[in-house]
C-alpha positions as a LaTeX table, in Angstrom:
\begin{tabular}{lrrr}
\hline
Residue & $x$ (\AA) & $y$ (\AA) & $z$ (\AA) \\
\hline
Met1 & 169.87 & 77.62 & 74.30 \\
Asn2 & 167.46 & 77.08 & 77.19 \\
Arg3 & 164.81 & 74.44 & 76.46 \\
Ile4 & 162.08 & 77.07 & 76.85 \\
Asp5 & 163.64 & 79.32 & 74.20 \\
Gln6 & 164.17 & 76.33 & 71.94 \\
Arg7 & 160.56 & 75.21 & 72.25 \\
Phe8 & 159.12 & 78.65 & 71.49 \\
Ala9 & 161.46 & 79.02 & 68.50 \\
Glu10 & 160.15 & 75.70 & 67.16 \\
Leu11 & 156.53 & 76.73 & 67.72 \\
Lys12 & 157.06 & 80.07 & 65.99 \\
Glu13 & 158.55 & 78.34 & 62.98 \\
Gln14 & 155.58 & 75.98 & 62.87 \\
Gly15 & 153.04 & 78.78 & 63.33 \\
Arg16 & 151.62 & 77.06 & 66.43 \\
Arg17 & 150.63 & 78.27 & 69.89 \\
Ala18 & 152.19 & 76.96 & 73.07 \\
Leu19 & 150.04 & 74.87 & 75.38 \\
Ile20 & 151.28 & 75.08 & 78.96 \\
Pro21 & 149.55 & 72.94 & 81.60 \\
Phe22 & 149.98 & 73.44 & 85.34 \\
Ile23 & 149.65 & 70.75 & 88.00 \\
Thr24 & 150.57 & 70.79 & 91.68 \\
Ala25 & 153.44 & 68.44 & 92.47 \\
Gly26 & 152.47 & 65.68 & 94.88 \\
Asp27 & 148.72 & 65.90 & 94.25 \\
Pro28 & 146.97 & 63.60 & 95.10 \\
Ala29 & 150.15 & 61.77 & 96.18 \\
Pro30 & 153.80 & 62.24 & 95.15 \\
Glu31 & 154.23 & 58.89 & 93.41 \\
Tyr32 & 151.80 & 59.90 & 90.64 \\
Thr33 & 153.24 & 63.26 & 89.57 \\
Val34 & 155.83 & 62.05 & 87.05 \\
Gly35 & 153.25 & 59.86 & 85.33 \\
Phe36 & 150.92 & 62.86 & 85.09 \\
Met37 & 153.71 & 64.92 & 83.53 \\
His38 & 154.27 & 62.31 & 80.84 \\
Ala39 & 150.51 & 62.13 & 80.19 \\
Leu40 & 150.43 & 65.90 & 79.66 \\
Val41 & 153.24 & 65.67 & 77.12 \\
Glu42 & 151.44 & 62.87 & 75.30 \\
Ala43 & 148.35 & 65.11 & 75.11 \\
Gly44 & 150.30 & 67.94 & 73.50 \\
Ala45 & 151.91 & 70.00 & 76.28 \\
Asp46 & 154.76 & 72.21 & 75.08 \\
Val47 & 155.92 & 73.36 & 78.54 \\
Ile48 & 154.94 & 72.02 & 81.96 \\
Glu49 & 154.45 & 74.28 & 84.96 \\
Leu50 & 154.96 & 72.24 & 88.11 \\
Gly51 & 153.45 & 73.86 & 91.17 \\
Val52 & 155.42 & 73.94 & 94.41 \\
Pro53 & 152.99 & 73.13 & 97.27 \\
Phe54 & 152.72 & 76.03 & 99.71 \\
Ser55 & 150.53 & 76.63 & 102.75 \\
Asp56 & 149.43 & 80.14 & 101.70 \\
Pro57 & 149.05 & 80.22 & 97.89 \\
Met58 & 147.68 & 83.75 & 97.75 \\
Ala59 & 147.20 & 84.01 & 93.98 \\
Asp60 & 145.41 & 80.69 & 93.70 \\
Gly61 & 141.73 & 79.90 & 93.99 \\
Pro62 & 140.19 & 77.08 & 96.04 \\
Val63 & 140.93 & 74.34 & 93.48 \\
Ile64 & 144.70 & 74.82 & 93.61 \\
Gln65 & 144.67 & 75.71 & 97.32 \\
Lys66 & 143.14 & 72.31 & 98.05 \\
Ala67 & 145.68 & 70.64 & 95.75 \\
Cys68 & 148.46 & 72.21 & 97.82 \\
Glu69 & 146.80 & 70.91 & 100.98 \\
Arg70 & 146.63 & 67.36 & 99.59 \\
Ala71 & 150.30 & 67.48 & 98.60 \\
Leu72 & 151.42 & 68.97 & 101.90 \\
Arg73 & 149.62 & 66.23 & 103.80 \\
His74 & 152.12 & 63.89 & 102.13 \\
Gly75 & 155.00 & 66.09 & 103.24 \\
Val76 & 155.92 & 67.19 & 99.71 \\
Arg77 & 158.78 & 69.71 & 99.71 \\
Leu78 & 161.10 & 71.27 & 97.14 \\
Ala79 & 163.53 & 68.36 & 97.44 \\
His80 & 160.77 & 66.03 & 96.27 \\
Leu81 & 160.09 & 68.24 & 93.24 \\
Phe82 & 163.74 & 68.05 & 92.23 \\
Asp83 & 163.51 & 64.25 & 92.44 \\
Met84 & 160.35 & 64.28 & 90.31 \\
Val85 & 161.93 & 66.41 & 87.59 \\
Arg86 & 165.06 & 64.25 & 87.66 \\
Glu87 & 162.92 & 61.14 & 87.16 \\
Phe88 & 160.94 & 62.85 & 84.38 \\
Arg89 & 164.20 & 63.69 & 82.62 \\
Gln90 & 165.17 & 60.02 & 82.45 \\
Thr91 & 162.75 & 59.58 & 79.55 \\
Asp92 & 162.00 & 63.17 & 78.44 \\
Ala93 & 164.97 & 65.38 & 77.76 \\
Ala94 & 163.09 & 67.86 & 75.58 \\
Thr95 & 159.98 & 69.21 & 77.33 \\
Pro96 & 160.69 & 72.38 & 79.33 \\
Val97 & 159.74 & 72.30 & 83.01 \\
Val98 & 159.01 & 75.46 & 85.00 \\
Leu99 & 158.68 & 75.47 & 88.78 \\
Met100 & 155.87 & 77.79 & 89.84 \\
Gly101 & 155.35 & 78.82 & 93.42 \\
Tyr102 & 156.15 & 81.31 & 96.14 \\
Leu103 & 159.34 & 82.75 & 97.56 \\
Asn104 & 159.20 & 81.30 & 101.07 \\
Pro105 & 160.21 & 77.70 & 100.18 \\
Val106 & 163.10 & 79.06 & 98.08 \\
Glu107 & 164.33 & 81.28 & 100.89 \\
Arg108 & 164.21 & 78.40 & 103.34 \\
Ile109 & 166.87 & 76.45 & 101.46 \\
Gly110 & 168.69 & 79.51 & 100.13 \\
Leu111 & 168.61 & 81.01 & 96.66 \\
Glu112 & 171.91 & 79.59 & 95.44 \\
Ala113 & 171.20 & 76.12 & 96.83 \\
Phe114 & 167.77 & 76.22 & 95.20 \\
Ala115 & 169.18 & 77.28 & 91.83 \\
Asp116 & 171.94 & 74.64 & 91.96 \\
Gln117 & 169.51 & 71.84 & 92.76 \\
Ala118 & 166.92 & 72.99 & 90.23 \\
Ala119 & 169.46 & 73.16 & 87.42 \\
Ala120 & 170.96 & 69.80 & 88.34 \\
Ala121 & 167.51 & 68.19 & 88.30 \\
Gly122 & 166.69 & 69.51 & 84.82 \\
Val123 & 164.43 & 72.48 & 85.59 \\
Asp124 & 164.35 & 75.18 & 82.90 \\
Gly125 & 162.59 & 78.12 & 84.48 \\
Val126 & 161.26 & 79.53 & 87.73 \\
Leu127 & 158.11 & 81.57 & 88.25 \\
Thr128 & 157.92 & 82.95 & 91.77 \\
Val129 & 154.53 & 84.60 & 92.15 \\
Asp130 & 155.49 & 86.95 & 94.98 \\
Met131 & 158.94 & 87.91 & 93.68 \\
Pro132 & 158.69 & 91.59 & 92.67 \\
Pro133 & 160.85 & 92.84 & 89.81 \\
Glu134 & 162.52 & 95.25 & 92.22 \\
Glu135 & 164.18 & 92.25 & 93.89 \\
Ala136 & 165.05 & 90.49 & 90.65 \\
Glu137 & 168.48 & 92.08 & 90.43 \\
Glu138 & 169.63 & 89.54 & 93.02 \\
Phe139 & 167.36 & 86.67 & 92.06 \\
Gly140 & 167.70 & 86.81 & 88.27 \\
Pro141 & 171.50 & 86.61 & 87.88 \\
Val142 & 171.69 & 83.60 & 90.21 \\
Leu143 & 169.18 & 81.74 & 88.07 \\
Lys144 & 170.63 & 82.91 & 84.76 \\
Ala145 & 174.13 & 81.77 & 85.71 \\
Arg146 & 172.71 & 78.25 & 85.94 \\
Gly147 & 170.68 & 78.40 & 82.72 \\
Leu148 & 167.35 & 78.96 & 84.47 \\
Ala149 & 164.85 & 81.48 & 83.08 \\
Ser150 & 163.19 & 84.01 & 85.40 \\
Ile151 & 159.52 & 84.15 & 84.42 \\
Phe152 & 157.25 & 86.95 & 85.62 \\
Leu153 & 153.54 & 87.70 & 85.85 \\
Val154 & 151.82 & 90.77 & 84.44 \\
Ala155 & 148.27 & 91.59 & 85.52 \\
Pro156 & 145.51 & 93.74 & 83.95 \\
Thr157 & 146.16 & 96.27 & 86.71 \\
Thr158 & 149.92 & 96.50 & 86.11 \\
Ser159 & 150.96 & 100.03 & 85.20 \\
His160 & 152.82 & 100.73 & 81.96 \\
Ala161 & 155.99 & 101.67 & 83.85 \\
Arg162 & 155.91 & 98.57 & 86.01 \\
Ala163 & 155.19 & 96.34 & 83.03 \\
Ala164 & 158.27 & 97.77 & 81.33 \\
Thr165 & 160.35 & 96.90 & 84.40 \\
Ile166 & 158.98 & 93.36 & 84.44 \\
Cys167 & 159.66 & 92.92 & 80.73 \\
Ala168 & 163.23 & 94.11 & 81.23 \\
His169 & 163.86 & 91.37 & 83.81 \\
Gly170 & 161.77 & 88.59 & 82.27 \\
Glu171 & 163.06 & 85.56 & 80.40 \\
Gly172 & 161.50 & 82.51 & 78.77 \\
Tyr173 & 157.99 & 83.89 & 78.39 \\
Leu174 & 155.75 & 86.46 & 80.02 \\
Tyr175 & 152.75 & 85.13 & 81.96 \\
Tyr176 & 149.82 & 87.48 & 81.44 \\
Val177 & 147.08 & 87.08 & 84.05 \\
Ser178 & 143.91 & 87.47 & 82.02 \\
Leu179 & 141.61 & 88.74 & 84.74 \\
Lys180 & 141.43 & 90.32 & 88.18 \\
Gly181 & 141.13 & 87.64 & 90.84 \\
Val182 & 142.56 & 84.23 & 91.64 \\
Thr183 & 143.08 & 81.13 & 89.52 \\
Gly184 & 139.92 & 79.35 & 88.43 \\
Ser185 & 137.71 & 82.41 & 88.91 \\
Ala186 & 135.84 & 84.37 & 86.23 \\
Ile187 & 135.50 & 83.66 & 82.53 \\
Leu188 & 138.00 & 85.65 & 80.51 \\
Asp189 & 137.32 & 88.22 & 77.80 \\
Ala190 & 139.58 & 87.59 & 74.78 \\
Glu191 & 139.08 & 91.12 & 73.41 \\
Asp192 & 140.16 & 92.60 & 76.72 \\
Val193 & 143.19 & 90.31 & 76.75 \\
Ala194 & 144.14 & 91.46 & 73.24 \\
Ser195 & 143.95 & 95.11 & 74.28 \\
His196 & 146.40 & 94.48 & 77.11 \\
Leu197 & 148.80 & 92.32 & 75.10 \\
Ala198 & 149.25 & 94.93 & 72.37 \\
Pro199 & 151.29 & 97.40 & 74.48 \\
Leu200 & 153.29 & 94.53 & 75.99 \\
Arg201 & 154.41 & 93.49 & 72.51 \\
Glu202 & 155.94 & 96.93 & 72.12 \\
Met203 & 157.97 & 96.40 & 75.30 \\
Thr204 & 159.31 & 92.90 & 74.81 \\
Gly205 & 160.10 & 90.20 & 72.31 \\
Leu206 & 159.27 & 87.50 & 74.85 \\
Pro207 & 156.40 & 85.15 & 74.00 \\
Leu208 & 153.20 & 86.31 & 75.67 \\
Cys209 & 151.29 & 83.49 & 77.32 \\
Val210 & 147.90 & 83.88 & 78.97 \\
Gly211 & 146.59 & 82.10 & 82.04 \\
Phe212 & 143.61 & 82.28 & 84.44 \\
Gly213 & 140.20 & 81.47 & 82.96 \\
Ile214 & 141.22 & 78.93 & 80.29 \\
Arg215 & 138.69 & 76.15 & 80.75 \\
Asp216 & 138.24 & 74.27 & 77.47 \\
Gly217 & 139.13 & 74.11 & 73.80 \\
Ala218 & 136.93 & 77.06 & 72.89 \\
Ser219 & 138.48 & 79.44 & 75.43 \\
Ala220 & 141.97 & 78.20 & 74.55 \\
Ala221 & 141.40 & 78.90 & 70.86 \\
Glu222 & 139.98 & 82.37 & 71.53 \\
Val223 & 143.05 & 83.33 & 73.53 \\
Gly224 & 145.34 & 81.60 & 71.05 \\
Lys225 & 144.21 & 84.10 & 68.41 \\
Val226 & 145.94 & 86.92 & 70.28 \\
Ala227 & 148.58 & 85.20 & 72.44 \\
Asp228 & 151.67 & 83.08 & 71.83 \\
Gly229 & 150.53 & 80.47 & 74.30 \\
Val230 & 147.80 & 79.50 & 76.74 \\
Ile231 & 148.26 & 78.30 & 80.30 \\
Val232 & 145.74 & 75.99 & 81.96 \\
Gly233 & 145.75 & 74.99 & 85.61 \\
Ser234 & 142.47 & 74.76 & 87.51 \\
Ala235 & 140.70 & 72.84 & 84.75 \\
Leu236 & 143.31 & 70.10 & 85.11 \\
Val237 & 143.72 & 70.23 & 88.88 \\
Ser238 & 139.95 & 69.90 & 89.33 \\
Arg239 & 140.06 & 66.64 & 87.36 \\
Ile240 & 142.81 & 65.39 & 89.65 \\
Ala241 & 140.69 & 66.30 & 92.68 \\
Ala242 & 137.61 & 64.57 & 91.27 \\
Asn243 & 139.57 & 61.36 & 90.81 \\
Ala244 & 141.82 & 61.52 & 93.87 \\
Glu245 & 140.47 & 58.20 & 95.16 \\
Thr246 & 141.18 & 56.47 & 91.83 \\
Pro247 & 144.47 & 58.06 & 90.68 \\
Glu248 & 145.01 & 55.44 & 87.98 \\
Ala249 & 142.16 & 57.15 & 86.09 \\
Ile250 & 143.74 & 60.60 & 86.23 \\
Pro251 & 146.14 & 60.39 & 83.23 \\
Ala252 & 143.22 & 59.72 & 80.89 \\
Glu253 & 141.29 & 62.61 & 82.43 \\
Leu254 & 144.22 & 64.98 & 81.95 \\
Lys255 & 144.68 & 63.84 & 78.36 \\
Ala256 & 140.99 & 64.44 & 77.63 \\
Val257 & 141.08 & 68.04 & 78.88 \\
Leu258 & 144.43 & 68.97 & 77.38 \\
Gly259 & 143.88 & 67.04 & 74.16 \\
Glu260 & 140.75 & 69.08 & 73.41 \\
Met261 & 142.73 & 72.28 & 73.89 \\
Arg262 & 145.58 & 71.05 & 71.72 \\
Gln263 & 143.22 & 70.22 & 68.89 \\
Ala264 & 141.44 & 73.56 & 69.19 \\
Leu265 & 144.70 & 75.54 & 69.18 \\
Asp266 & 146.10 & 73.66 & 66.21 \\
Ala267 & 142.86 & 74.02 & 64.27 \\
Met268 & 142.79 & 77.73 & 65.02 \\
Ser269 & 146.36 & 78.23 & 63.80 \\
Gly270 & 145.95 & 75.90 & 60.84 \\
Ala271 & 148.70 & 73.59 & 62.10 \\
\hline
\end{tabular}
């Protein structure tokens, strides 16, 4: 069983919600990323989304765009991410790791080469923001053959028919974008999220995890009432940016943000 499936099975048995943090690999410099990943696990992360730096991150707001710029200034590429995950796996064999990014870096090294290297490093899933489900018939089987889950986004504007197609191709969990816009933008509406998740539950048995707009423990708990997991990115990446000149302080900052969310989610679920 894929580590992602195993983790969600454990959470379901425990009656808990998944907490999924996102950070950009190589931000503020590549030598710190693995330490940040371990800090996130210590704070209660169930799955880690590791962002692949890209020059044109179209779905991301200014916080994550600037994180990509900082990482790219250090020349961070996919090969470095594989090294980071491999190092992380030396002391953490259990926490699922998902690579999140855009299709261009994957196409540059080739789909099969990417999948081989990702699997060998210990990656569990891949979320390619600009990979449409119509092209997943080629992409998905290559990943699946290597034990990698294909994870897809669903937006508030996604039609019922298209959502059904996405659900049919998705694995691991479904990433529901809680609002129209880019990462780190507006404050989400939990009631609106619930109204969109309900029809998705009729289409798929995948865990439904919600991202965009999760800022603190209160917003995490509100979403946790209706979702199987919450995804937080900009709130963490902004702490990294604020402490880029003193990176030794960043693990504690990440733990403070994520720890509050973990406590709020567990209190909400009675765990």
